[in-house]
N, C-alpha and C positions, 0 to 999 in steps of 0.2 A: 346514411348518405355515403356514396362511394368516394374513393380518393379523388377520382377525376372530377366529380361534382364539387367536392370541397375546394380543389385547386381552381376550378372555374369561378366559383363564387368569391373566392379570395381575390382573384384578379379583377373581377367586376367591382368588388368593394373598394379596392385600392385605386382603381382607375377613375371611380366616380367623382371624387372630390376635386382632383386637378381638372378634370373635364368640365365640371360645373364652373370652376373659377375661370378657365380659359374662355369657354363659350359665353359666360356672363360678361366678361370683359369685352369681348368682341361685340356682343349685343348692345352694351352700354355705349361703346365707342361709335357704333353705327347709328344708334339713336341720337346721340349728341351731334354727330355730323349732319344728320338729316334735319334736326331742329335748327341748327345753325344755318343750314342752306335755305331755310324758309325766310330768314331775315333779309334786310336790304344789303346789297353788295356795296361795299365802301371802297372805291378806288381812289384813295387820296394820295 
């Protein structure tokens, strides 16, 4: 594997875990808001 390929795969590898956490957080937050929006609105 060339040096350029090695650098490329190291960048991909180190960027994968934070990206999974960030996109996972966004997906869970969006899902929770959608589920909460299905319930009755309480304007008390």
